[in-house]
N, C-alpha and C positions, 0 to 999 in steps of 0.2 A: 385486397394482394396481398399473399406476404410475401411478396420480394418489396412490395413497399415496408410494410410492417419494418423484413431488416434493415431496410434504407434508411428509416427516420431512427427504430435503433442505432446503427452505427453514428449517423448524423448528432444523437442524446451525444452520445456518452465521448461525441468530440468536439461541442460546444461545453460542456461537463470538464474537459479535460485540460478546453485551453481558459473555463472561467477559472479551474480551482488550481491555474501555473497564474492569472495571472495578481489574481487575489493573494497568493503569494510571492510575489517579488517587491523585489525594495521599493520600486518607483507608487508602484497604488498603495503598499503599509502608508509611507510617506505621507502620499495625496490620501489616504484616510485617516490623516494624525491623527484626526475628534474623535476619532471610537477610540483612541487609547488602549488603559490594559482591558480594551472587552471587545480587541482584534481577537485578538488567538479564539474567541469563547466564538463572537457571530463564525467567524472561520467554519470553526467547528461544522455548527449548526448547520450552514450552507450549503459544505460540503453531505454536512449526511444528507439531508433534507434532499440535495438532487441527488448522488447517489438511492434511495428511495425510491424518487422519483422510477429513474431508469429500471430500476428491478423491478418493480409497480406492472413498467411496460411491459416489459419485459416476457411478466409469464402471464399480459392477455394472451401475449403472442401465441396462438395453437400454433404446437411442439413440431418438431420434420428432426423423428426418432433416427440414431445410425445405427443403433441396434438396438434391443430388446433388451428390455436390463433381469437378470439375476440374480440367486439369494450367493451364489459365489464373485457379480461384481458389484452388491450392493459392497460384500465384505472387503471385497479391495481396494472401492472407494475411502472405508474410514482406515485405511494405512497413512496414506500421505496426507488426509483429513487429521486426525487425531496429531499427526507429527508433527504440523505448520500450526497445531493448536497448542503444542509444548513448547514448542521452538518461540511462541508470541510471546508463553508466558515466562518464557529468560529472559524474553526482553524486558519484558517489564518489572521483572528483578531488579533489572542497572537502571530501566525511566523510572519514571514517576511520569502516575498514570496524571495525575490531578494536572501537571507540567504540560501533558500530551492535549488537552482538551480546553487546557488552560485557564484551571482555578487556580494555578499558584502567582497566575500574571494580576488580577485582582485583587490578591495584598501585593503585590510590589510588580512596578509596570518593569524598575527598571534593569532586573536581572538578567540574570542573561547566566543559561547553561552554559556549564562545567561540559571538558573535553571530558567525553568515558570512552573507557579500552577496553573495561574487563571484562572478567563472564562468557557470555555468550559476543562480547563483539570481538575477542581472540580470536575466535572462532570464524566472523562476519559478516561485513563492515553495516548492511541494513535485514536485520535479522525479520523484520514487522513486517516486511515486504517477503524474506520466503517464506514465510509460515503463511502471510499469506496467498503464497501464491498455489502452495501445497493443497490448503481447505477449500482454492478452485478447481484443482484436480481430483479431488475428491469428491467433491461438488459435476467433475464433469462424467469421470468415471459416474457414479451414484443417477446419472440426467443427464446422457447422451446425445442432448437435441440442438437443432445449429441455432438458434439462442445462446442458451449457453454459450457454447464453442465462440462467439462473434464477442458476447461478453467476456471470456476467458483471455482473450487475443488480441481484442481493444484494448486490459486493462493490462494485459501485459506488457501489452508496447509502450504503455503511458508509467509503466514501470520504468522502465529502459532511462523511459527521458526523464521520469520523476529526480532519479539517483542522480542520470547526469546535473543537472540543474539545481539540484542539496547542496551535491558536491560539490560544485562550483562557485558556493558561500560556504561553506563549506571551509575549502580553502585560504577563500578571503578570512575566515571567521579567524577560524585555526594556524595557519599560515603554514606550515615545517609540520610542525608537531601534525597535520590531517594528511598532507602531500606524504611525508613517511608513511603513516597510516593507511594508504593509502596500496602500498607497494607492496605491504608487508601483511594483509588481513585480503581474500576474496570479498569481493561485493554482492553474493548471495548464497554460492553453493564450497560448503566447509570442503576445506583440502582434504583425503584421506592420507591417513599414517601412517606407513607402513616400517617403517622404520622401528619404532618401538615394539614390536608384536610377534 
């Protein structure tokens, strides 16, 4: 039954996000300290595997579409998706992809990431999330099914929960520096500055 499929889809997202948060917590990291410098790589492999499983499951659900797509809607879907890719690309000019994946930690497990606030980080605090939301929005416009809407909604809710948890950690690590940065730079959507125009 379609209702059961959507129930399980939401359930899988809930389980995924619970494990994702637990594995990112300091307490779990301490308990799994025997993994050492391989922790971040393992974390990313588990996260990617779980994500692929859910997306594969969602793809198997017969789609219930909100509207029929046209050439116009397909074109419109490219606008947020392309912008999202550009935002993520800008973020990785500042973040190291090797560090993000965990490869750098294989060489130096004690290295702490320095506090960064240049480039796109002057506009938004979480550009990777901003870009991801735009890509997902483009995908929903391109393929407007109930399953995709559930995926988008679940991910969006978790992004806000994840940001709150992540920022607690960042304040703990960087203290007043990050607290001040939070007051000056928006979370996901840059401020429009019309004064200089």
